[in-house]
Backbone as ProteinMPNN parsed JSONL, in Angstrom:
{"seq_chain_A": "XXXXXXXXXXXXXXXXXXXXXXXXXXXXXXXXXXXXXXXXXXXXXXXXXXXXXXXXXXXXXXXXXXXXXXXXXXXXXXXXXXXXXXXXXXXXXXXXXXXXXXXXXXXXXXXXXXXXXXXXXXXXXXXXXXXXXXXXXXXXXXXXXXXX", "coords_chain_A": {"N_chain_A": [[0.845, -1.179, 0.0], [0.645, 2.161, -0.924], [1.5, 5.232, 0.586], [1.09, 7.148, 3.565], [0.664, 8.106, 7.023], [2.517, 9.296, 8.522], [5.502, 11.116, 9.362], [5.529, 14.601, 8.826], [6.363, 16.247, 5.941], [7.97, 19.007, 4.225], [6.878, 19.108, 1.652], [4.272, 18.358, 1.958], [2.715, 20.399, 2.921], [1.247, 23.699, 2.714], [0.899, 27.25, 2.688], [-1.138, 30.106, 2.31], [-1.413, 33.632, 2.417], [-3.907, 35.991, 2.901], [-6.059, 38.855, 2.473], [-9.103, 39.819, 3.873], [-11.671, 40.681, 1.736], [-14.128, 43.129, 0.573], [-15.997, 41.748, -1.05], [-16.011, 39.248, 0.107], [-17.597, 39.364, 2.301], [-20.683, 38.725, 3.957], [-24.269, 39.243, 4.432], [-24.392, 39.269, 7.171], [-22.192, 40.539, 8.033], [-19.729, 39.316, 8.216], [-17.164, 37.025, 6.97], [-18.488, 35.046, 4.414], [-19.704, 31.691, 4.628], [-19.271, 30.043, 2.355], [-17.074, 31.222, 1.213], [-14.89, 30.432, 2.72], [-14.595, 27.754, 1.886], [-13.849, 28.232, -0.747], [-11.382, 29.488, -0.256], [-10.019, 27.3, 0.871], [-9.98, 25.478, -1.258], [-8.457, 27.021, -2.998], [-5.927, 27.198, -1.703], [-5.212, 24.533, -1.803], [-4.956, 24.145, -4.562], [-2.862, 25.969, -5.101], [-0.878, 24.737, -3.623], [-0.577, 22.298, -5.023], [0.294, 23.34, -7.485], [2.734, 24.449, -6.651], [4.318, 22.19, -6.112], [4.645, 21.139, -8.588], [2.431, 19.872, -9.69], [0.314, 20.737, -11.338], [-2.847, 21.168, -13.105], [-2.58, 20.493, -15.971], [-0.287, 18.839, -15.804], [-1.177, 16.815, -14.075], [-3.224, 15.707, -15.642], [-1.645, 14.699, -17.727], [-0.322, 12.722, -16.326], [-2.378, 11.021, -15.923], [-4.23, 11.098, -13.828], [-6.554, 12.843, -11.737], [-7.561, 14.853, -8.94], [-10.653, 14.573, -7.179], [-13.091, 16.025, -5.09], [-14.511, 14.244, -2.431], [-15.757, 14.498, 0.075], [-16.319, 17.386, 2.101], [-15.687, 18.617, 5.257], [-16.439, 21.149, 7.27], [-15.635, 23.246, 9.968], [-16.654, 26.038, 11.701], [-15.148, 28.456, 13.618], [-14.553, 31.089, 14.635], [-15.57, 34.378, 13.573], [-14.36, 35.829, 10.525], [-13.413, 39.082, 9.581], [-13.918, 42.086, 7.623], [-10.962, 43.22, 6.147], [-9.31, 41.688, 7.773], [-6.246, 39.914, 8.099], [-5.554, 36.772, 6.879], [-4.272, 33.557, 7.37], [-4.135, 30.8, 5.439], [-3.871, 27.433, 5.56], [-2.886, 24.274, 4.268], [-2.582, 20.752, 4.668], [-1.509, 17.673, 3.515], [-2.506, 14.884, 4.937], [-2.725, 12.175, 4.669], [-2.335, 9.532, 2.3], [-3.635, 6.98, 0.577], [-3.871, 4.404, -1.609], [-6.463, 5.078, -3.805], [-7.36, 7.236, -2.432], [-7.047, 10.352, -0.663], [-6.318, 12.523, 2.075], [-6.844, 15.805, 3.046], [-6.168, 18.391, 5.325], [-7.222, 21.563, 6.558], [-6.653, 24.876, 7.741], [-7.834, 28.064, 8.727], [-6.52, 30.896, 9.899], [-6.568, 33.885, 11.78], [-4.233, 36.603, 11.591], [-3.298, 37.011, 14.171], [-3.276, 34.507, 15.197], [-5.685, 33.383, 15.949], [-7.975, 30.793, 15.527], [-10.067, 30.502, 12.836], [-11.53, 28.878, 11.042], [-11.746, 25.383, 10.299], [-11.061, 22.485, 8.329], [-11.659, 19.314, 6.809], [-10.958, 17.424, 4.005], [-11.879, 14.753, 1.997], [-10.359, 13.294, -0.651], [-10.552, 11.812, -3.903], [-8.651, 10.09, -6.236], [-8.984, 10.098, -9.712], [-9.311, 8.826, -13.08], [-8.798, 11.166, -15.662], [-10.384, 11.133, -17.985], [-12.247, 8.996, -17.879], [-13.3, 9.149, -15.335], [-13.187, 7.189, -13.475], [-12.051, 5.665, -10.432], [-8.562, 5.794, -9.764], [-5.385, 4.866, -8.791], [-2.792, 7.123, -7.886], [0.356, 7.66, -9.61], [3.597, 6.666, -8.329], [5.502, 8.65, -8.767], [4.003, 11.029, -8.686], [2.998, 10.961, -6.054], [5.408, 11.223, -4.685], [6.051, 13.877, -5.203], [4.4, 15.158, -3.447], [5.513, 14.444, -1.075], [5.237, 11.805, -0.245], [6.697, 8.74, 0.021], [7.717, 5.561, -1.263], [9.402, 4.071, 0.461], [8.584, 4.783, 2.968], [6.113, 3.785, 3.255], [3.47, 1.988, 4.853]], "CA_chain_A": [[0.0, 0.0, 0.0], [1.415, 3.402, -0.968], [0.934, 6.335, 1.344], [1.282, 7.034, 5.002], [0.172, 9.2, 7.848], [3.615, 9.606, 9.442], [6.221, 12.395, 9.395], [5.123, 15.699, 7.952], [7.47, 16.809, 5.178], [7.597, 20.309, 3.656], [6.071, 18.935, 0.435], [2.882, 18.043, 2.309], [2.012, 21.548, 3.48], [1.331, 24.962, 1.985], [0.145, 28.336, 3.313], [-1.376, 31.362, 1.6], [-1.881, 34.734, 3.255], [-4.804, 36.857, 2.147], [-6.767, 39.892, 3.213], [-10.542, 39.728, 3.643], [-12.144, 41.709, 0.81], [-15.568, 43.418, 0.687], [-16.79, 40.71, -1.722], [-16.034, 38.062, 0.969], [-18.484, 39.63, 3.433], [-22.1, 38.473, 3.698], [-25.225, 40.162, 5.062], [-24.193, 39.275, 8.622], [-21.027, 41.365, 8.323], [-18.492, 38.533, 8.327], [-16.877, 36.222, 5.777], [-19.497, 34.052, 4.094], [-19.227, 30.318, 4.777], [-18.796, 29.514, 1.077], [-15.763, 31.814, 0.917], [-13.876, 29.578, 3.339], [-14.366, 26.623, 0.988], [-13.073, 28.772, -1.86], [-10.004, 29.659, 0.224], [-9.412, 25.984, 1.045], [-9.696, 24.964, -2.603], [-7.37, 27.833, -3.549], [-4.634, 26.821, -1.13], [-4.901, 23.2, -2.33], [-4.469, 24.329, -5.942], [-1.541, 26.608, -5.018], [0.032, 23.7, -3.139], [-0.299, 21.405, -6.15], [1.116, 24.087, -8.443], [4.076, 24.616, -6.092], [5.093, 20.95, -6.193], [4.694, 20.68, -9.974], [1.296, 18.992, -9.961], [-0.799, 21.536, -11.853], [-3.833, 20.357, -13.819], [-2.039, 19.847, -17.175], [0.627, 17.762, -15.399], [-1.993, 15.713, -13.56], [-3.862, 15.05, -16.796], [-0.607, 13.93, -18.421], [-0.035, 11.554, -15.488], [-3.542, 10.142, -15.976], [-5.062, 11.164, -12.625], [-6.926, 14.153, -11.202], [-8.285, 14.672, -7.68], [-11.996, 15.127, -7.036], [-13.508, 16.032, -3.69], [-15.567, 13.308, -2.036], [-16.47, 15.177, 1.163], [-15.708, 18.5, 2.829], [-16.277, 18.837, 6.578], [-15.917, 22.442, 7.719], [-16.048, 23.747, 11.279], [-16.45, 27.483, 11.808], [-14.801, 28.71, 15.018], [-14.687, 32.524, 14.906], [-15.793, 35.082, 12.311], [-13.349, 36.691, 9.898], [-14.038, 40.369, 9.291], [-13.322, 42.894, 6.567], [-9.616, 43.699, 6.405], [-8.486, 40.726, 8.507], [-5.236, 39.119, 7.403], [-5.852, 35.375, 7.176], [-3.316, 32.553, 6.906], [-4.86, 29.585, 5.077], [-2.868, 26.369, 5.463], [-3.334, 22.918, 3.976], [-1.643, 19.66, 4.902], [-1.974, 16.347, 3.095], [-2.187, 14.06, 6.095], [-2.73, 10.757, 4.34], [-2.59, 9.117, 0.929], [-3.695, 5.514, 0.522], [-4.584, 3.939, -2.794], [-7.103, 6.127, -4.602], [-7.859, 8.292, -1.54], [-6.12, 11.239, 0.047], [-6.967, 13.409, 3.039], [-6.239, 17.121, 3.282], [-6.755, 19.223, 6.365], [-7.041, 22.989, 6.302], [-6.998, 25.83, 8.791], [-7.813, 29.492, 8.412], [-6.199, 31.593, 11.138], [-6.297, 35.318, 11.732], [-2.798, 36.865, 11.766], [-2.953, 36.906, 15.594], [-3.297, 33.099, 15.562], [-7.041, 32.924, 16.243], [-8.52, 29.841, 14.566], [-11.337, 30.955, 12.273], [-12.229, 27.727, 10.478], [-10.927, 24.213, 9.988], [-11.747, 21.647, 7.345], [-11.023, 18.095, 6.32], [-11.51, 17.002, 2.723], [-11.515, 13.448, 1.465], [-10.194, 13.379, -2.095], [-10.403, 10.56, -4.632], [-7.952, 10.219, -7.513], [-9.722, 9.453, -10.797], [-8.802, 9.015, -14.437], [-9.434, 12.401, -16.135], [-11.337, 10.907, -19.079], [-13.32, 8.06, -17.52], [-13.846, 9.454, -14.019], [-13.085, 6.001, -12.616], [-10.949, 5.751, -9.469], [-7.265, 5.316, -10.241], [-4.31, 5.226, -7.862], [-1.79, 8.002, -8.497], [1.675, 7.053, -9.744], [4.572, 6.968, -7.267], [6.13, 9.934, -9.112], [3.141, 12.098, -8.191], [2.999, 10.9, -4.589], [6.695, 11.752, -4.212], [5.999, 15.347, -5.256], [3.691, 15.59, -2.244], [6.221, 13.99, 0.116], [4.948, 10.413, 0.099], [7.727, 7.932, -0.623], [7.475, 4.13, -1.042], [10.161, 3.524, 1.59], [7.918, 5.107, 4.233], [4.766, 3.212, 3.25], [3.222, 0.915, 5.825]], "C_chain_A": [[0.886, 1.236, 0.0], [0.706, 4.459, -0.143], [1.027, 6.083, 2.826], [0.624, 8.197, 5.716], [1.273, 9.678, 8.786], [4.206, 10.986, 9.189], [5.766, 13.401, 8.343], [6.354, 16.28, 7.273], [7.021, 18.139, 4.586], [6.722, 20.194, 2.405], [4.591, 18.731, 0.746], [2.077, 19.248, 2.77], [2.212, 22.804, 2.634], [0.452, 25.991, 2.685], [0.038, 29.515, 2.359], [-1.814, 32.402, 2.624], [-2.732, 35.646, 2.393], [-5.454, 37.862, 3.075], [-8.247, 39.804, 2.86], [-11.011, 40.947, 2.854], [-13.64, 41.979, 1.014], [-16.443, 42.331, 0.052], [-16.871, 39.412, -0.915], [-17.096, 38.155, 2.061], [-19.943, 39.388, 3.048], [-22.98, 39.472, 4.451], [-25.092, 40.23, 6.579], [-22.929, 40.027, 9.028], [-19.734, 40.61, 8.546], [-18.303, 37.705, 7.057], [-17.946, 35.142, 5.615], [-18.899, 32.653, 4.17], [-18.65, 29.75, 3.484], [-17.42, 30.058, 0.711], [-14.653, 30.968, 1.527], [-13.56, 28.388, 2.439], [-13.554, 27.067, -0.22], [-11.611, 28.968, -1.461], [-9.306, 28.304, 0.335], [-9.089, 25.349, -0.309], [-8.53, 25.722, -3.233], [-6.01, 27.455, -3.006], [-4.238, 25.42, -1.599], [-4.34, 23.303, -3.746], [-3.076, 24.957, -5.945], [-0.493, 25.609, -4.545], [0.423, 22.765, -4.284], [0.59, 22.09, -7.185], [2.56, 24.181, -7.954], [4.934, 23.357, -6.239], [5.111, 20.365, -7.605], [3.589, 19.712, -10.332], [0.082, 19.818, -10.39], [-1.702, 20.646, -12.714], [-3.303, 19.747, -15.118], [-1.095, 18.679, -16.844], [-0.158, 16.564, -14.898], [-2.676, 14.966, -14.696], [-2.854, 14.181, -17.555], [-0.242, 12.665, -17.648], [-1.226, 10.596, -15.405], [-4.394, 10.106, -14.726], [-5.362, 12.615, -12.272], [-7.666, 13.912, -9.886], [-9.69, 15.27, -7.762], [-12.387, 15.017, -5.564], [-14.639, 15.032, -3.478], [-16.417, 13.92, -0.934], [-15.634, 16.34, 1.674], [-16.436, 18.579, 4.17], [-15.636, 20.092, 7.143], [-16.506, 22.781, 9.083], [-15.683, 25.226, 11.335], [-16.269, 27.818, 13.283], [-15.033, 30.161, 15.432], [-14.908, 33.226, 13.566], [-14.546, 35.83, 11.831], [-14.07, 37.938, 9.427], [-13.275, 41.118, 8.208], [-11.957, 43.418, 7.002], [-8.737, 42.747, 7.186], [-7.446, 40.108, 7.582], [-5.445, 37.681, 7.852], [-4.777, 34.488, 6.557], [-4.1, 31.258, 6.687], [-3.817, 28.511, 4.784], [-3.537, 25.05, 5.117], [-2.201, 21.946, 4.258], [-2.268, 18.394, 4.327], [-1.535, 15.393, 4.195], [-2.093, 12.583, 5.768], [-2.956, 10.567, 2.847], [-2.512, 7.601, 0.897], [-4.513, 5.106, -0.697], [-5.152, 5.097, -3.584], [-7.568, 7.304, -3.751], [-6.735, 9.094, -0.906], [-6.939, 12.13, 0.974], [-6.156, 14.681, 3.161], [-6.95, 17.75, 4.465], [-6.406, 20.665, 6.047], [-7.329, 23.756, 7.588], [-6.966, 27.228, 8.195], [-7.638, 30.197, 9.746], [-6.019, 33.074, 10.876], [-4.807, 35.498, 12.012], [-2.373, 36.759, 13.227], [-2.995, 35.47, 16.104], [-4.676, 32.544, 15.874], [-7.537, 31.994, 15.138], [-9.908, 30.298, 14.13], [-12.172, 29.786, 11.76], [-11.231, 26.604, 10.259], [-11.753, 23.297, 9.094], [-10.948, 20.372, 7.12], [-11.736, 17.712, 5.035], [-10.975, 15.626, 2.376], [-11.504, 13.582, -0.052], [-10.1, 11.972, -2.672], [-9.686, 10.873, -5.939], [-8.741, 9.452, -8.56], [-8.996, 9.68, -12.121], [-9.527, 10.225, -15.026], [-10.465, 12.207, -17.243], [-12.519, 10.049, -18.645], [-14.0, 8.409, -16.205], [-13.8, 8.278, -13.062], [-11.907, 6.156, -11.659], [-9.676, 5.121, -10.028], [-6.195, 5.784, -9.259], [-3.287, 6.107, -8.569], [-0.447, 7.294, -8.613], [2.608, 7.503, -8.616], [5.252, 8.311, -7.505], [5.318, 11.111, -8.573], [3.122, 12.121, -6.668], [4.286, 11.481, -4.02], [6.71, 13.275, -4.233], [5.319, 15.921, -4.016], [4.315, 15.026, -0.964], [5.885, 12.593, 0.587], [5.909, 9.533, -0.692], [7.506, 6.462, -0.292], [8.204, 3.573, 0.176], [9.531, 3.85, 2.941], [6.513, 4.526, 4.301], [4.664, 2.105, 4.286], [2.39, -0.153, 5.186]], "O_chain_A": [[1.785, 1.352, 0.833], [-0.52, 4.572, -0.166], [1.039, 4.939, 3.279], [0.106, 9.13, 5.103], [0.993, 10.393, 9.748], [3.483, 11.919, 8.841], [5.639, 13.094, 7.157], [7.277, 16.749, 7.939], [5.821, 18.381, 4.456], [5.915, 21.082, 2.13], [3.747, 18.918, -0.13], [0.871, 19.132, 2.989], [3.214, 22.947, 1.933], [-0.609, 25.656, 3.212], [1.004, 29.876, 1.687], [-2.509, 32.078, 3.588], [-2.335, 36.028, 1.292], [-5.404, 37.733, 4.298], [-8.605, 39.723, 1.685], [-10.78, 42.09, 3.249], [-14.343, 41.138, 1.575], [-17.519, 42.029, 0.567], [-17.707, 38.559, -1.212], [-17.454, 37.149, 2.673], [-20.39, 39.785, 1.972], [-22.479, 40.432, 5.037], [-25.62, 41.148, 7.207], [-22.623, 40.142, 10.215], [-18.748, 41.183, 9.01], [-19.168, 37.686, 6.182], [-18.264, 34.419, 6.559], [-17.736, 32.446, 3.822], [-17.64, 29.046, 3.517], [-16.678, 29.411, -0.029], [-13.593, 30.803, 0.923], [-12.393, 28.047, 2.246], [-12.662, 26.345, -0.666], [-10.706, 28.653, -2.234], [-8.147, 28.166, -0.054], [-8.028, 24.746, -0.473], [-7.706, 25.126, -3.927], [-5.037, 27.394, -3.758], [-3.051, 25.145, -1.776], [-3.367, 22.63, -4.087], [-2.205, 24.529, -6.703], [0.647, 25.631, -5.011], [1.602, 22.478, -4.489], [1.53, 21.485, -7.699], [3.497, 24.014, -8.734], [6.14, 23.45, -6.464], [5.542, 19.228, -7.801], [3.772, 18.832, -11.173], [-1.024, 19.632, -9.883], [-1.353, 19.503, -13.012], [-3.553, 18.566, -15.36], [-1.108, 17.655, -17.527], [0.15, 15.425, -15.25], [-2.702, 13.735, -14.71], [-3.173, 13.068, -17.972], [0.107, 11.649, -18.249], [-1.1, 9.49, -14.879], [-5.201, 9.192, -14.558], [-4.534, 13.502, -12.481], [-8.326, 12.884, -9.728], [-9.887, 16.338, -8.342], [-12.056, 14.043, -4.888], [-15.597, 14.983, -4.249], [-17.646, 13.872, -0.99], [-14.404, 16.286, 1.679], [-17.666, 18.605, 4.208], [-14.445, 20.109, 7.456], [-17.703, 22.625, 9.32], [-14.549, 25.611, 11.051], [-17.13, 27.505, 14.105], [-15.642, 30.423, 16.469], [-14.478, 32.721, 12.529], [-13.787, 36.384, 12.627], [-15.197, 37.869, 8.936], [-12.118, 40.808, 7.922], [-11.813, 43.987, 8.084], [-7.527, 42.961, 7.264], [-7.732, 39.815, 6.421], [-5.507, 37.396, 9.048], [-4.419, 34.638, 5.39], [-4.658, 30.692, 7.627], [-2.991, 28.656, 3.883], [-4.623, 24.745, 5.611], [-1.024, 22.272, 4.107], [-3.421, 18.078, 4.619], [-0.345, 15.127, 4.366], [-1.46, 11.82, 6.498], [-3.673, 11.339, 2.211], [-1.462, 7.012, 1.154], [-5.697, 5.425, -0.801], [-4.418, 5.998, -3.991], [-8.113, 8.27, -4.284], [-5.64, 8.592, -0.651], [-8.095, 12.447, 0.696], [-4.941, 14.646, 3.354], [-8.171, 17.659, 4.596], [-5.425, 20.949, 5.36], [-8.143, 23.336, 8.411], [-6.186, 27.53, 7.293], [-8.499, 30.109, 10.622], [-5.403, 33.476, 9.889], [-4.186, 34.623, 12.615], [-1.214, 36.451, 13.507], [-2.779, 35.225, 17.291], [-4.819, 31.334, 16.049], [-7.524, 32.354, 13.961], [-10.808, 30.461, 14.954], [-13.374, 29.714, 12.014], [-10.038, 26.835, 10.06], [-12.984, 23.335, 9.107], [-9.722, 20.359, 7.227], [-12.965, 17.678, 4.982], [-9.773, 15.371, 2.454], [-12.513, 13.937, -0.662], [-9.625, 11.051, -2.007], [-10.061, 11.798, -6.66], [-9.125, 8.303, -8.34], [-8.184, 10.595, -12.259], [-10.749, 10.315, -14.909], [-11.342, 13.054, -17.413], [-13.662, 10.338, -19.0], [-15.143, 8.016, -15.973], [-14.321, 8.363, -11.95], [-10.877, 6.716, -12.031], [-9.705, 4.071, -10.67], [-6.118, 6.97, -8.938], [-2.952, 5.861, -9.728], [-0.139, 6.418, -7.804], [2.431, 8.571, -8.031], [5.548, 9.033, -6.554], [5.885, 12.077, -8.063], [3.221, 13.188, -6.061], [4.262, 12.155, -2.99], [7.322, 13.897, -3.365], [5.625, 17.034, -3.588], [3.719, 15.118, 0.109], [6.217, 12.229, 1.715], [5.932, 9.574, -1.922], [7.146, 6.136, 0.839], [7.679, 2.691, 0.856], [9.903, 3.258, 3.954], [5.798, 4.74, 5.279], [5.626, 1.387, 4.56], [2.065, -1.15, 5.83]]}, "name": "protein", "num_of_chains": 1, "seq": "XXXXXXXXXXXXXXXXXXXXXXXXXXXXXXXXXXXXXXXXXXXXXXXXXXXXXXXXXXXXXXXXXXXXXXXXXXXXXXXXXXXXXXXXXXXXXXXXXXXXXXXXXXXXXXXXXXXXXXXXXXXXXXXXXXXXXXXXXXXXXXXXXXXX"}
């Protein structure tokens, strides 16, 4: 079985810093819940791009990730002008499934929201589940010698 849940390597994590914009604010005066999901998807994409796993590369490798479930917990509201650090970590990769966790923290460290997403790797043309190649897993810090 390829993939592990052990030591966190730099390839497994990525952080973006952003500033809450007027378009992020809903009628209640804080960041809309859907915006957090957009931030989490954005940091995941930036992470993939950083390790050389952008969409054209993934298609060439014959696999793309699709979200199976998102579980988001909202802890504190983010407000207009807040600086927010959005971090993702790939905590596990086993077979056709991968787990990413996310946090959104105000610059002062206050946890605003957290999320866990279950991803499934699929063939880009057929949509059928397909395990990612070892080359791709290595880009995200998963190496066969550490598999359990």
